[in-house]
PDB file with SEQRES, HELIX, SHEET and CRYST1 records, atoms N, CA, C and O in Angstrom:
SEQRES   1 A   88  MET ILE SER ASP PRO ALA PRO ASP GLY ALA VAL MET VAL          
SEQRES   2 A   88  PHE PRO GLY ASP SER THR GLU LEU ASP ALA VAL ASP TYR          
SEQRES   3 A   88  LEU ALA ASP GLY LYS GLN VAL TRP ILE CYS ASP GLY THR          
SEQRES   4 A   88  GLU ALA GLY ASP MET VAL GLY ILE VAL TYR SER GLU GLU          
SEQRES   5 A   88  PRO GLY GLY ASP CYS GLU VAL SER SER PRO VAL GLU GLU          
SEQRES   6 A   88  ASP ARG ASP TYR VAL GLY PRO CYS SER TRP GLY TRP VAL          
SEQRES   7 A   88  VAL SER THR TRP VAL GLN VAL GLU ALA GLY                      
HELIX    1 AA1 SER A   80  TRP A   82  5                                   3    
SHEET    1 AA1 2 VAL A  11  VAL A  13  0                                        
SHEET    2 AA1 2 ASP A  25  LEU A  27 -1                                        
SHEET    1 AA2 3 TRP A  34  GLY A  38  0                                        
SHEET    2 AA2 3 MET A  44  TYR A  49 -1                                        
SHEET    3 AA2 3 SER A  74  VAL A  79 -1                                        
CRYST1    1.000    1.000    1.000  90.00  90.00  90.00 P 1           1          
ATOM      1  N   MET A   1       0.843  -1.163   0.000  1.00  0.00           N  
ATOM      2  CA  MET A   1       0.000   0.000   0.000  1.00  0.00           C  
ATOM      3  C   MET A   1       0.896   1.235   0.000  1.00  0.00           C  
ATOM      4  O   MET A   1       1.937   1.261   0.656  1.00  0.00           O  
ATOM      5  N   ILE A   2       0.482   2.242  -0.734  1.00  0.00           N  
ATOM      6  CA  ILE A   2       1.226   3.488  -0.804  1.00  0.00           C  
ATOM      7  C   ILE A   2       1.035   4.250   0.502  1.00  0.00           C  
ATOM      8  O   ILE A   2      -0.073   4.342   1.029  1.00  0.00           O  
ATOM      9  N   SER A   3       2.138   4.793   1.013  1.00  0.00           N  
ATOM     10  CA  SER A   3       2.133   5.548   2.256  1.00  0.00           C  
ATOM     11  C   SER A   3       2.407   7.020   1.961  1.00  0.00           C  
ATOM     12  O   SER A   3       3.365   7.339   1.257  1.00  0.00           O  
ATOM     13  N   ASP A   4       1.599   7.898   2.477  1.00  0.00           N  
ATOM     14  CA  ASP A   4       1.641   9.342   2.201  1.00  0.00           C  
ATOM     15  C   ASP A   4       3.012   9.967   2.440  1.00  0.00           C  
ATOM     16  O   ASP A   4       3.422  10.103   3.592  1.00  0.00           O  
ATOM     17  N   PRO A   5       3.738  10.353   1.375  1.00  0.00           N  
ATOM     18  CA  PRO A   5       5.054  10.959   1.529  1.00  0.00           C  
ATOM     19  C   PRO A   5       5.009  12.478   1.629  1.00  0.00           C  
ATOM     20  O   PRO A   5       6.001  13.101   2.007  1.00  0.00           O  
ATOM     21  N   ALA A   6       3.878  13.078   1.299  1.00  0.00           N  
ATOM     22  CA  ALA A   6       3.777  14.527   1.249  1.00  0.00           C  
ATOM     23  C   ALA A   6       2.379  14.946   1.679  1.00  0.00           C  
ATOM     24  O   ALA A   6       1.465  14.122   1.711  1.00  0.00           O  
ATOM     25  N   PRO A   7       2.208  16.215   2.008  1.00  0.00           N  
ATOM     26  CA  PRO A   7       0.894  16.683   2.463  1.00  0.00           C  
ATOM     27  C   PRO A   7      -0.239  16.408   1.487  1.00  0.00           C  
ATOM     28  O   PRO A   7      -1.367  16.161   1.915  1.00  0.00           O  
ATOM     29  N   ASP A   8       0.033  16.444   0.173  1.00  0.00           N  
ATOM     30  CA  ASP A   8      -1.053  16.210  -0.784  1.00  0.00           C  
ATOM     31  C   ASP A   8      -1.326  14.731  -1.019  1.00  0.00           C  
ATOM     32  O   ASP A   8      -2.309  14.385  -1.673  1.00  0.00           O  
ATOM     33  N   GLY A   9      -0.471  13.849  -0.497  1.00  0.00           N  
ATOM     34  CA  GLY A   9      -0.685  12.417  -0.599  1.00  0.00           C  
ATOM     35  C   GLY A   9      -0.391  11.812  -1.953  1.00  0.00           C  
ATOM     36  O   GLY A   9      -0.714  10.645  -2.171  1.00  0.00           O  
ATOM     37  N   ALA A  10       0.206  12.549  -2.872  1.00  0.00           N  
ATOM     38  CA  ALA A  10       0.482  12.024  -4.204  1.00  0.00           C  
ATOM     39  C   ALA A  10       1.883  11.416  -4.269  1.00  0.00           C  
ATOM     40  O   ALA A  10       2.876  12.083  -3.978  1.00  0.00           O  
ATOM     41  N   VAL A  11       1.943  10.158  -4.650  1.00  0.00           N  
ATOM     42  CA  VAL A  11       3.211   9.453  -4.818  1.00  0.00           C  
ATOM     43  C   VAL A  11       3.514   9.396  -6.309  1.00  0.00           C  
ATOM     44  O   VAL A  11       2.678   8.962  -7.102  1.00  0.00           O  
ATOM     45  N   MET A  12       4.710   9.835  -6.687  1.00  0.00           N  
ATOM     46  CA  MET A  12       5.100   9.830  -8.088  1.00  0.00           C  
ATOM     47  C   MET A  12       5.479   8.428  -8.538  1.00  0.00           C  
ATOM     48  O   MET A  12       6.197   7.712  -7.840  1.00  0.00           O  
ATOM     49  N   VAL A  13       4.989   8.042  -9.713  1.00  0.00           N  
ATOM     50  CA  VAL A  13       5.337   6.775 -10.346  1.00  0.00           C  
ATOM     51  C   VAL A  13       6.228   7.103 -11.543  1.00  0.00           C  
ATOM     52  O   VAL A  13       5.886   7.943 -12.376  1.00  0.00           O  
ATOM     53  N   PHE A  14       7.381   6.423 -11.612  1.00  0.00           N  
ATOM     54  CA  PHE A  14       8.354   6.668 -12.665  1.00  0.00           C  
ATOM     55  C   PHE A  14       8.387   5.505 -13.651  1.00  0.00           C  
ATOM     56  O   PHE A  14       8.048   4.381 -13.280  1.00  0.00           O  
ATOM     57  N   PRO A  15       8.790   5.750 -14.907  1.00  0.00           N  
ATOM     58  CA  PRO A  15       8.826   4.684 -15.910  1.00  0.00           C  
ATOM     59  C   PRO A  15      10.037   3.762 -15.786  1.00  0.00           C  
ATOM     60  O   PRO A  15      10.149   2.788 -16.531  1.00  0.00           O  
ATOM     61  N   GLY A  16      10.929   4.051 -14.871  1.00  0.00           N  
ATOM     62  CA  GLY A  16      12.119   3.245 -14.630  1.00  0.00           C  
ATOM     63  C   GLY A  16      12.588   3.453 -13.210  1.00  0.00           C  
ATOM     64  O   GLY A  16      11.949   4.175 -12.444  1.00  0.00           O  
ATOM     65  N   ASP A  17      13.697   2.831 -12.847  1.00  0.00           N  
ATOM     66  CA  ASP A  17      14.152   2.854 -11.453  1.00  0.00           C  
ATOM     67  C   ASP A  17      15.037   4.055 -11.122  1.00  0.00           C  
ATOM     68  O   ASP A  17      16.121   3.904 -10.559  1.00  0.00           O  
ATOM     69  N   SER A  18      14.557   5.256 -11.480  1.00  0.00           N  
ATOM     70  CA  SER A  18      15.295   6.485 -11.188  1.00  0.00           C  
ATOM     71  C   SER A  18      14.330   7.647 -11.012  1.00  0.00           C  
ATOM     72  O   SER A  18      13.375   7.797 -11.774  1.00  0.00           O  
ATOM     73  N   THR A  19      14.588   8.462 -10.009  1.00  0.00           N  
ATOM     74  CA  THR A  19      13.778   9.669  -9.803  1.00  0.00           C  
ATOM     75  C   THR A  19      14.212  10.789 -10.743  1.00  0.00           C  
ATOM     76  O   THR A  19      13.607  11.862 -10.745  1.00  0.00           O  
ATOM     77  N   GLU A  20      15.246  10.555 -11.536  1.00  0.00           N  
ATOM     78  CA  GLU A  20      15.693  11.532 -12.531  1.00  0.00           C  
ATOM     79  C   GLU A  20      14.763  11.535 -13.756  1.00  0.00           C  
ATOM     80  O   GLU A  20      14.811  12.461 -14.565  1.00  0.00           O  
ATOM     81  N   LEU A  21      13.928  10.513 -13.890  1.00  0.00           N  
ATOM     82  CA  LEU A  21      12.983  10.421 -14.997  1.00  0.00           C  
ATOM     83  C   LEU A  21      11.736  11.235 -14.676  1.00  0.00           C  
ATOM     84  O   LEU A  21      11.463  11.522 -13.511  1.00  0.00           O  
ATOM     85  N   ASP A  22      10.985  11.606 -15.699  1.00  0.00           N  
ATOM     86  CA  ASP A  22       9.724  12.315 -15.484  1.00  0.00           C  
ATOM     87  C   ASP A  22       8.667  11.339 -14.980  1.00  0.00           C  
ATOM     88  O   ASP A  22       8.566  10.216 -15.475  1.00  0.00           O  
ATOM     89  N   ALA A  23       7.883  11.765 -13.999  1.00  0.00           N  
ATOM     90  CA  ALA A  23       6.805  10.928 -13.462  1.00  0.00           C  
ATOM     91  C   ALA A  23       5.776  10.645 -14.552  1.00  0.00           C  
ATOM     92  O   ALA A  23       5.475  11.510 -15.374  1.00  0.00           O  
ATOM     93  N   VAL A  24       5.240   9.421 -14.552  1.00  0.00           N  
ATOM     94  CA  VAL A  24       4.219   9.035 -15.528  1.00  0.00           C  
ATOM     95  C   VAL A  24       2.835   8.922 -14.897  1.00  0.00           C  
ATOM     96  O   VAL A  24       1.831   8.838 -15.605  1.00  0.00           O  
ATOM     97  N   ASP A  25       2.783   8.921 -13.561  1.00  0.00           N  
ATOM     98  CA  ASP A  25       1.506   8.805 -12.863  1.00  0.00           C  
ATOM     99  C   ASP A  25       1.696   9.263 -11.423  1.00  0.00           C  
ATOM    100  O   ASP A  25       2.824   9.416 -10.953  1.00  0.00           O  
ATOM    101  N   TYR A  26       0.599   9.476 -10.737  1.00  0.00           N  
ATOM    102  CA  TYR A  26       0.605   9.846  -9.326  1.00  0.00           C  
ATOM    103  C   TYR A  26      -0.431   8.984  -8.626  1.00  0.00           C  
ATOM    104  O   TYR A  26      -1.566   8.870  -9.090  1.00  0.00           O  
ATOM    105  N   LEU A  27      -0.043   8.372  -7.504  1.00  0.00           N  
ATOM    106  CA  LEU A  27      -0.955   7.506  -6.766  1.00  0.00           C  
ATOM    107  C   LEU A  27      -1.335   8.134  -5.438  1.00  0.00           C  
ATOM    108  O   LEU A  27      -0.512   8.771  -4.781  1.00  0.00           O  
ATOM    109  N   ALA A  28      -2.571   7.952  -5.056  1.00  0.00           N  
ATOM    110  CA  ALA A  28      -3.087   8.493  -3.795  1.00  0.00           C  
ATOM    111  C   ALA A  28      -2.638   7.648  -2.613  1.00  0.00           C  
ATOM    112  O   ALA A  28      -2.356   6.458  -2.753  1.00  0.00           O  
ATOM    113  N   ASP A  29      -2.576   8.274  -1.462  1.00  0.00           N  
ATOM    114  CA  ASP A  29      -2.282   7.589  -0.209  1.00  0.00           C  
ATOM    115  C   ASP A  29      -3.287   6.454  -0.026  1.00  0.00           C  
ATOM    116  O   ASP A  29      -4.486   6.643  -0.232  1.00  0.00           O  
ATOM    117  N   GLY A  30      -2.802   5.285   0.356  1.00  0.00           N  
ATOM    118  CA  GLY A  30      -3.664   4.139   0.587  1.00  0.00           C  
ATOM    119  C   GLY A  30      -3.903   3.264  -0.631  1.00  0.00           C  
ATOM    120  O   GLY A  30      -4.568   2.234  -0.521  1.00  0.00           O  
ATOM    121  N   LYS A  31      -3.380   3.646  -1.789  1.00  0.00           N  
ATOM    122  CA  LYS A  31      -3.562   2.863  -3.015  1.00  0.00           C  
ATOM    123  C   LYS A  31      -2.873   1.510  -2.877  1.00  0.00           C  
ATOM    124  O   LYS A  31      -1.705   1.454  -2.490  1.00  0.00           O  
ATOM    125  N   GLN A  32      -3.571   0.420  -3.184  1.00  0.00           N  
ATOM    126  CA  GLN A  32      -2.981  -0.918  -3.135  1.00  0.00           C  
ATOM    127  C   GLN A  32      -2.119  -1.144  -4.367  1.00  0.00           C  
ATOM    128  O   GLN A  32      -2.536  -0.863  -5.491  1.00  0.00           O  
ATOM    129  N   VAL A  33      -0.910  -1.655  -4.146  1.00  0.00           N  
ATOM    130  CA  VAL A  33       0.009  -1.983  -5.235  1.00  0.00           C  
ATOM    131  C   VAL A  33       0.631  -3.346  -4.962  1.00  0.00           C  
ATOM    132  O   VAL A  33       0.622  -3.822  -3.826  1.00  0.00           O  
ATOM    133  N   TRP A  34       1.161  -3.965  -5.987  1.00  0.00           N  
ATOM    134  CA  TRP A  34       1.916  -5.207  -5.852  1.00  0.00           C  
ATOM    135  C   TRP A  34       3.373  -4.894  -6.158  1.00  0.00           C  
ATOM    136  O   TRP A  34       3.681  -4.270  -7.174  1.00  0.00           O  
ATOM    137  N   ILE A  35       4.265  -5.327  -5.280  1.00  0.00           N  
ATOM    138  CA  ILE A  35       5.700  -5.123  -5.485  1.00  0.00           C  
ATOM    139  C   ILE A  35       6.220  -6.273  -6.334  1.00  0.00           C  
ATOM    140  O   ILE A  35       6.018  -7.441  -6.004  1.00  0.00           O  
ATOM    141  N   CYS A  36       6.888  -5.938  -7.424  1.00  0.00           N  
ATOM    142  CA  CYS A  36       7.349  -6.969  -8.354  1.00  0.00           C  
ATOM    143  C   CYS A  36       8.855  -6.965  -8.568  1.00  0.00           C  
ATOM    144  O   CYS A  36       9.392  -7.925  -9.121  1.00  0.00           O  
ATOM    145  N   ASP A  37       9.547  -5.925  -8.150  1.00  0.00           N  
ATOM    146  CA  ASP A  37      10.984  -5.834  -8.402  1.00  0.00           C  
ATOM    147  C   ASP A  37      11.561  -4.777  -7.476  1.00  0.00           C  
ATOM    148  O   ASP A  37      10.824  -3.998  -6.872  1.00  0.00           O  
ATOM    149  N   GLY A  38      12.878  -4.754  -7.369  1.00  0.00           N  
ATOM    150  CA  GLY A  38      13.541  -3.749  -6.553  1.00  0.00           C  
ATOM    151  C   GLY A  38      14.954  -3.501  -7.037  1.00  0.00           C  
ATOM    152  O   GLY A  38      15.554  -4.357  -7.687  1.00  0.00           O  
ATOM    153  N   THR A  39      15.482  -2.338  -6.725  1.00  0.00           N  
ATOM    154  CA  THR A  39      16.858  -2.029  -7.107  1.00  0.00           C  
ATOM    155  C   THR A  39      17.803  -2.651  -6.083  1.00  0.00           C  
ATOM    156  O   THR A  39      17.407  -2.939  -4.953  1.00  0.00           O  
ATOM    157  N   GLU A  40      19.045  -2.854  -6.485  1.00  0.00           N  
ATOM    158  CA  GLU A  40      20.035  -3.434  -5.574  1.00  0.00           C  
ATOM    159  C   GLU A  40      20.200  -2.591  -4.316  1.00  0.00           C  
ATOM    160  O   GLU A  40      20.352  -3.128  -3.219  1.00  0.00           O  
ATOM    161  N   ALA A  41      20.171  -1.281  -4.476  1.00  0.00           N  
ATOM    162  CA  ALA A  41      20.326  -0.386  -3.329  1.00  0.00           C  
ATOM    163  C   ALA A  41      19.071  -0.361  -2.459  1.00  0.00           C  
ATOM    164  O   ALA A  41      19.108   0.106  -1.320  1.00  0.00           O  
ATOM    165  N   GLY A  42      17.976  -0.858  -2.993  1.00  0.00           N  
ATOM    166  CA  GLY A  42      16.736  -0.899  -2.231  1.00  0.00           C  
ATOM    167  C   GLY A  42      15.993   0.417  -2.169  1.00  0.00           C  
ATOM    168  O   GLY A  42      15.053   0.560  -1.386  1.00  0.00           O  
ATOM    169  N   ASP A  43      16.402   1.394  -2.991  1.00  0.00           N  
ATOM    170  CA  ASP A  43      15.775   2.705  -2.916  1.00  0.00           C  
ATOM    171  C   ASP A  43      14.554   2.864  -3.821  1.00  0.00           C  
ATOM    172  O   ASP A  43      13.774   3.800  -3.639  1.00  0.00           O  
ATOM    173  N   MET A  44      14.376   1.973  -4.787  1.00  0.00           N  
ATOM    174  CA  MET A  44      13.218   2.016  -5.675  1.00  0.00           C  
ATOM    175  C   MET A  44      12.614   0.612  -5.756  1.00  0.00           C  
ATOM    176  O   MET A  44      13.331  -0.386  -5.675  1.00  0.00           O  
ATOM    177  N   VAL A  45      11.291   0.545  -5.917  1.00  0.00           N  
ATOM    178  CA  VAL A  45      10.630  -0.733  -6.118  1.00  0.00           C  
ATOM    179  C   VAL A  45       9.737  -0.645  -7.347  1.00  0.00           C  
ATOM    180  O   VAL A  45       9.088   0.369  -7.601  1.00  0.00           O  
ATOM    181  N   GLY A  46       9.725  -1.747  -8.105  1.00  0.00           N  
ATOM    182  CA  GLY A  46       8.833  -1.857  -9.239  1.00  0.00           C  
ATOM    183  C   GLY A  46       7.475  -2.307  -8.747  1.00  0.00           C  
ATOM    184  O   GLY A  46       7.375  -3.244  -7.956  1.00  0.00           O  
ATOM    185  N   ILE A  47       6.435  -1.647  -9.209  1.00  0.00           N  
ATOM    186  CA  ILE A  47       5.083  -1.951  -8.754  1.00  0.00           C  
ATOM    187  C   ILE A  47       4.141  -2.181  -9.933  1.00  0.00           C  
ATOM    188  O   ILE A  47       4.397  -1.736 -11.052  1.00  0.00           O  
ATOM    189  N   VAL A  48       3.059  -2.876  -9.657  1.00  0.00           N  
ATOM    190  CA  VAL A  48       1.938  -3.051 -10.578  1.00  0.00           C  
ATOM    191  C   VAL A  48       0.707  -2.618  -9.797  1.00  0.00           C  
ATOM    192  O   VAL A  48       0.582  -2.928  -8.612  1.00  0.00           O  
ATOM    193  N   TYR A  49      -0.200  -1.906 -10.447  1.00  0.00           N  
ATOM    194  CA  TYR A  49      -1.397  -1.430  -9.748  1.00  0.00           C  
ATOM    195  C   TYR A  49      -2.568  -1.311 -10.721  1.00  0.00           C  
ATOM    196  O   TYR A  49      -2.389  -1.041 -11.909  1.00  0.00           O  
ATOM    197  N   SER A  50      -3.755  -1.515 -10.192  1.00  0.00           N  
ATOM    198  CA  SER A  50      -4.968  -1.434 -10.981  1.00  0.00           C  
ATOM    199  C   SER A  50      -5.601  -0.057 -10.848  1.00  0.00           C  
ATOM    200  O   SER A  50      -5.588   0.548  -9.776  1.00  0.00           O  
ATOM    201  N   GLU A  51      -6.143   0.415 -11.929  1.00  0.00           N  
ATOM    202  CA  GLU A  51      -6.896   1.680 -11.900  1.00  0.00           C  
ATOM    203  C   GLU A  51      -8.261   1.460 -11.253  1.00  0.00           C  
ATOM    204  O   GLU A  51      -8.850   2.392 -10.706  1.00  0.00           O  
ATOM    205  N   GLU A  52      -8.761   0.232 -11.317  1.00  0.00           N  
ATOM    206  CA  GLU A  52     -10.060  -0.129 -10.753  1.00  0.00           C  
ATOM    207  C   GLU A  52      -9.879  -0.715  -9.358  1.00  0.00           C  
ATOM    208  O   GLU A  52      -8.997  -1.555  -9.179  1.00  0.00           O  
ATOM    209  N   PRO A  53     -10.664  -0.320  -8.364  1.00  0.00           N  
ATOM    210  CA  PRO A  53     -10.582  -0.937  -7.046  1.00  0.00           C  
ATOM    211  C   PRO A  53     -10.811  -2.447  -7.130  1.00  0.00           C  
ATOM    212  O   PRO A  53     -11.799  -2.897  -7.710  1.00  0.00           O  
ATOM    213  N   GLY A  54      -9.909  -3.213  -6.559  1.00  0.00           N  
ATOM    214  CA  GLY A  54     -10.028  -4.662  -6.562  1.00  0.00           C  
ATOM    215  C   GLY A  54      -9.718  -5.318  -7.888  1.00  0.00           C  
ATOM    216  O   GLY A  54     -10.001  -6.503  -8.068  1.00  0.00           O  
ATOM    217  N   GLY A  55      -9.139  -4.573  -8.829  1.00  0.00           N  
ATOM    218  CA  GLY A  55      -8.820  -5.124 -10.147  1.00  0.00           C  
ATOM    219  C   GLY A  55      -7.789  -6.240 -10.071  1.00  0.00           C  
ATOM    220  O   GLY A  55      -6.903  -6.213  -9.217  1.00  0.00           O  
ATOM    221  N   ASP A  56      -7.901  -7.220 -10.959  1.00  0.00           N  
ATOM    222  CA  ASP A  56      -6.975  -8.353 -11.009  1.00  0.00           C  
ATOM    223  C   ASP A  56      -5.843  -8.037 -11.975  1.00  0.00           C  
ATOM    224  O   ASP A  56      -6.058  -7.921 -13.181  1.00  0.00           O  
ATOM    225  N   CYS A  57      -4.632  -7.898 -11.435  1.00  0.00           N  
ATOM    226  CA  CYS A  57      -3.466  -7.574 -12.261  1.00  0.00           C  
ATOM    227  C   CYS A  57      -2.695  -8.816 -12.703  1.00  0.00           C  
ATOM    228  O   CYS A  57      -1.664  -8.710 -13.367  1.00  0.00           O  
ATOM    229  N   GLU A  58      -3.200  -9.989 -12.331  1.00  0.00           N  
ATOM    230  CA  GLU A  58      -2.599 -11.257 -12.738  1.00  0.00           C  
ATOM    231  C   GLU A  58      -1.152 -11.391 -12.270  1.00  0.00           C  
ATOM    232  O   GLU A  58      -0.292 -11.862 -13.015  1.00  0.00           O  
ATOM    233  N   VAL A  59      -0.886 -10.968 -11.011  1.00  0.00           N  
ATOM    234  CA  VAL A  59       0.470 -11.046 -10.457  1.00  0.00           C  
ATOM    235  C   VAL A  59       0.490 -11.769  -9.106  1.00  0.00           C  
ATOM    236  O   VAL A  59       1.412 -11.580  -8.312  1.00  0.00           O  
ATOM    237  N   SER A  60      -0.514 -12.586  -8.851  1.00  0.00           N  
ATOM    238  CA  SER A  60      -0.587 -13.233  -7.544  1.00  0.00           C  
ATOM    239  C   SER A  60       0.330 -14.446  -7.406  1.00  0.00           C  
ATOM    240  O   SER A  60       0.517 -14.950  -6.299  1.00  0.00           O  
ATOM    241  N   SER A  61       0.903 -14.921  -8.508  1.00  0.00           N  
ATOM    242  CA  SER A  61       1.823 -16.061  -8.458  1.00  0.00           C  
ATOM    243  C   SER A  61       3.192 -15.648  -8.979  1.00  0.00           C  
ATOM    244  O   SER A  61       3.279 -14.913  -9.963  1.00  0.00           O  
ATOM    245  N   PRO A  62       4.264 -16.106  -8.335  1.00  0.00           N  
ATOM    246  CA  PRO A  62       5.606 -15.754  -8.813  1.00  0.00           C  
ATOM    247  C   PRO A  62       5.895 -16.409 -10.164  1.00  0.00           C  
ATOM    248  O   PRO A  62       5.301 -17.429 -10.511  1.00  0.00           O  
ATOM    249  N   VAL A  63       6.812 -15.810 -10.915  1.00  0.00           N  
ATOM    250  CA  VAL A  63       7.259 -16.375 -12.188  1.00  0.00           C  
ATOM    251  C   VAL A  63       8.673 -16.907 -12.016  1.00  0.00           C  
ATOM    252  O   VAL A  63       9.407 -16.458 -11.135  1.00  0.00           O  
ATOM    253  N   GLU A  64       9.056 -17.861 -12.855  1.00  0.00           N  
ATOM    254  CA  GLU A  64      10.354 -18.514 -12.719  1.00  0.00           C  
ATOM    255  C   GLU A  64      11.527 -17.606 -13.059  1.00  0.00           C  
ATOM    256  O   GLU A  64      12.591 -17.732 -12.454  1.00  0.00           O  
ATOM    257  N   GLU A  65      11.360 -16.698 -14.008  1.00  0.00           N  
ATOM    258  CA  GLU A  65      12.456 -15.807 -14.387  1.00  0.00           C  
ATOM    259  C   GLU A  65      11.940 -14.395 -14.577  1.00  0.00           C  
ATOM    260  O   GLU A  65      10.757 -14.188 -14.847  1.00  0.00           O  
ATOM    261  N   ASP A  66      12.840 -13.416 -14.432  1.00  0.00           N  
ATOM    262  CA  ASP A  66      12.459 -12.020 -14.612  1.00  0.00           C  
ATOM    263  C   ASP A  66      11.931 -11.796 -16.023  1.00  0.00           C  
ATOM    264  O   ASP A  66      12.446 -12.355 -16.992  1.00  0.00           O  
ATOM    265  N   ARG A  67      10.895 -10.968 -16.119  1.00  0.00           N  
ATOM    266  CA  ARG A  67      10.356 -10.588 -17.418  1.00  0.00           C  
ATOM    267  C   ARG A  67       9.597  -9.283 -17.260  1.00  0.00           C  
ATOM    268  O   ARG A  67       9.218  -8.906 -16.151  1.00  0.00           O  
ATOM    269  N   ASP A  68       9.378  -8.603 -18.362  1.00  0.00           N  
ATOM    270  CA  ASP A  68       8.593  -7.376 -18.334  1.00  0.00           C  
ATOM    271  C   ASP A  68       7.138  -7.713 -18.044  1.00  0.00           C  
ATOM    272  O   ASP A  68       6.633  -8.752 -18.469  1.00  0.00           O  
ATOM    273  N   TYR A  69       6.473  -6.825 -17.319  1.00  0.00           N  
ATOM    274  CA  TYR A  69       5.057  -7.032 -17.018  1.00  0.00           C  
ATOM    275  C   TYR A  69       4.236  -6.787 -18.278  1.00  0.00           C  
ATOM    276  O   TYR A  69       4.375  -5.749 -18.925  1.00  0.00           O  
ATOM    277  N   VAL A  70       3.394  -7.733 -18.619  1.00  0.00           N  
ATOM    278  CA  VAL A  70       2.456  -7.602 -19.733  1.00  0.00           C  
ATOM    279  C   VAL A  70       1.091  -8.080 -19.241  1.00  0.00           C  
ATOM    280  O   VAL A  70       0.720  -9.240 -19.421  1.00  0.00           O  
ATOM    281  N   GLY A  71       0.376  -7.191 -18.639  1.00  0.00           N  
ATOM    282  CA  GLY A  71      -0.925  -7.539 -18.087  1.00  0.00           C  
ATOM    283  C   GLY A  71      -1.887  -6.383 -18.233  1.00  0.00           C  
ATOM    284  O   GLY A  71      -1.572  -5.390 -18.890  1.00  0.00           O  
ATOM    285  N   PRO A  72      -3.058  -6.498 -17.626  1.00  0.00           N  
ATOM    286  CA  PRO A  72      -4.112  -5.508 -17.793  1.00  0.00           C  
ATOM    287  C   PRO A  72      -3.965  -4.248 -16.938  1.00  0.00           C  
ATOM    288  O   PRO A  72      -4.781  -3.334 -17.059  1.00  0.00           O  
ATOM    289  N   CYS A  73      -2.952  -4.178 -16.084  1.00  0.00           N  
ATOM    290  CA  CYS A  73      -2.827  -3.060 -15.145  1.00  0.00           C  
ATOM    291  C   CYS A  73      -1.673  -2.128 -15.501  1.00  0.00           C  
ATOM    292  O   CYS A  73      -0.916  -2.377 -16.439  1.00  0.00           O  
ATOM    293  N   SER A  74      -1.560  -1.070 -14.745  1.00  0.00           N  
ATOM    294  CA  SER A  74      -0.475  -0.113 -14.910  1.00  0.00           C  
ATOM    295  C   SER A  74       0.730  -0.564 -14.091  1.00  0.00           C  
ATOM    296  O   SER A  74       0.588  -1.353 -13.157  1.00  0.00           O  
ATOM    297  N   TRP A  75       1.912  -0.067 -14.438  1.00  0.00           N  
ATOM    298  CA  TRP A  75       3.127  -0.438 -13.714  1.00  0.00           C  
ATOM    299  C   TRP A  75       4.090   0.746 -13.719  1.00  0.00           C  
ATOM    300  O   TRP A  75       3.930   1.692 -14.491  1.00  0.00           O  
ATOM    301  N   GLY A  76       5.073   0.676 -12.859  1.00  0.00           N  
ATOM    302  CA  GLY A  76       6.094   1.711 -12.788  1.00  0.00           C  
ATOM    303  C   GLY A  76       6.980   1.477 -11.585  1.00  0.00           C  
ATOM    304  O   GLY A  76       6.983   0.395 -10.999  1.00  0.00           O  
ATOM    305  N   TRP A  77       7.726   2.496 -11.226  1.00  0.00           N  
ATOM    306  CA  TRP A  77       8.663   2.440 -10.098  1.00  0.00           C  
ATOM    307  C   TRP A  77       8.362   3.575  -9.133  1.00  0.00           C  
ATOM    308  O   TRP A  77       8.042   4.685  -9.556  1.00  0.00           O  
ATOM    309  N   VAL A  78       8.465   3.299  -7.825  1.00  0.00           N  
ATOM    310  CA  VAL A  78       8.283   4.318  -6.795  1.00  0.00           C  
ATOM    311  C   VAL A  78       9.433   4.226  -5.800  1.00  0.00           C  
ATOM    312  O   VAL A  78      10.104   3.198  -5.701  1.00  0.00           O  
ATOM    313  N   VAL A  79       9.650   5.306  -5.068  1.00  0.00           N  
ATOM    314  CA  VAL A  79      10.656   5.304  -4.010  1.00  0.00           C  
ATOM    315  C   VAL A  79      10.184   4.337  -2.928  1.00  0.00           C  
ATOM    316  O   VAL A  79       9.036   4.404  -2.488  1.00  0.00           O  
ATOM    317  N   SER A  80      11.063   3.445  -2.505  1.00  0.00           N  
ATOM    318  CA  SER A  80      10.663   2.365  -1.592  1.00  0.00           C  
ATOM    319  C   SER A  80      10.132   2.860  -0.257  1.00  0.00           C  
ATOM    320  O   SER A  80       9.289   2.193   0.344  1.00  0.00           O  
ATOM    321  N   THR A  81      10.592   4.000   0.223  1.00  0.00           N  
ATOM    322  CA  THR A  81      10.092   4.518   1.505  1.00  0.00           C  
ATOM    323  C   THR A  81       8.634   4.950   1.412  1.00  0.00           C  
ATOM    324  O   THR A  81       8.002   5.199   2.438  1.00  0.00           O  
ATOM    325  N   TRP A  82       8.093   5.043   0.209  1.00  0.00           N  
ATOM    326  CA  TRP A  82       6.694   5.417   0.023  1.00  0.00           C  
ATOM    327  C   TRP A  82       5.763   4.220   0.025  1.00  0.00           C  
ATOM    328  O   TRP A  82       4.550   4.375  -0.118  1.00  0.00           O  
ATOM    329  N   VAL A  83       6.326   3.010   0.189  1.00  0.00           N  
ATOM    330  CA  VAL A  83       5.514   1.798   0.149  1.00  0.00           C  
ATOM    331  C   VAL A  83       5.497   1.164   1.530  1.00  0.00           C  
ATOM    332  O   VAL A  83       6.544   0.962   2.145  1.00  0.00           O  
ATOM    333  N   GLN A  84       4.323   0.857   2.002  1.00  0.00           N  
ATOM    334  CA  GLN A  84       4.143   0.203   3.285  1.00  0.00           C  
ATOM    335  C   GLN A  84       3.649  -1.219   3.017  1.00  0.00           C  
ATOM    336  O   GLN A  84       2.593  -1.409   2.414  1.00  0.00           O  
ATOM    337  N   VAL A  85       4.416  -2.214   3.466  1.00  0.00           N  
ATOM    338  CA  VAL A  85       4.043  -3.601   3.254  1.00  0.00           C  
ATOM    339  C   VAL A  85       3.115  -4.052   4.381  1.00  0.00           C  
ATOM    340  O   VAL A  85       3.416  -3.882   5.563  1.00  0.00           O  
ATOM    341  N   GLU A  86       1.987  -4.630   3.987  1.00  0.00           N  
ATOM    342  CA  GLU A  86       1.019  -5.131   4.949  1.00  0.00           C  
ATOM    343  C   GLU A  86       0.944  -6.651   4.855  1.00  0.00           C  
ATOM    344  O   GLU A  86       0.999  -7.216   3.763  1.00  0.00           O  
ATOM    345  N   ALA A  87       0.820  -7.295   5.985  1.00  0.00           N  
ATOM    346  CA  ALA A  87       0.666  -8.759   5.991  1.00  0.00           C  
ATOM    347  C   ALA A  87      -0.689  -9.114   5.410  1.00  0.00           C  
ATOM    348  O   ALA A  87      -1.698  -8.471   5.699  1.00  0.00           O  
ATOM    349  N   GLY A  88      -0.694 -10.153   4.583  1.00  0.00           N  
ATOM    350  CA  GLY A  88      -1.913 -10.561   3.900  1.00  0.00           C  
ATOM    351  C   GLY A  88      -2.759 -11.380   4.758  1.00  0.00           C  
ATOM    352  O   GLY A  88      -3.832 -11.811   4.336  1.00  0.00           O  
TER     353      GLY A  88                                                      
END                                                                             
């Protein structure tokens, strides 16, 4: 789940694992996301998220090898401190 990093609650989503890139989306505080990748330094995480509440992004099972996400949802990278992991 996205955790509010700023007063307006908007978390920037980047098209790659760098904050030097232009943001491609903004997520509201409390938005559910799935973590799919991370940088070695641990400062960015790759996420997948649905525009629809409760949408199925087809990422509930791990894959055997790394691959680009090709599913019905949106994806990108966020600063890892903006993500709060909740036990399922």
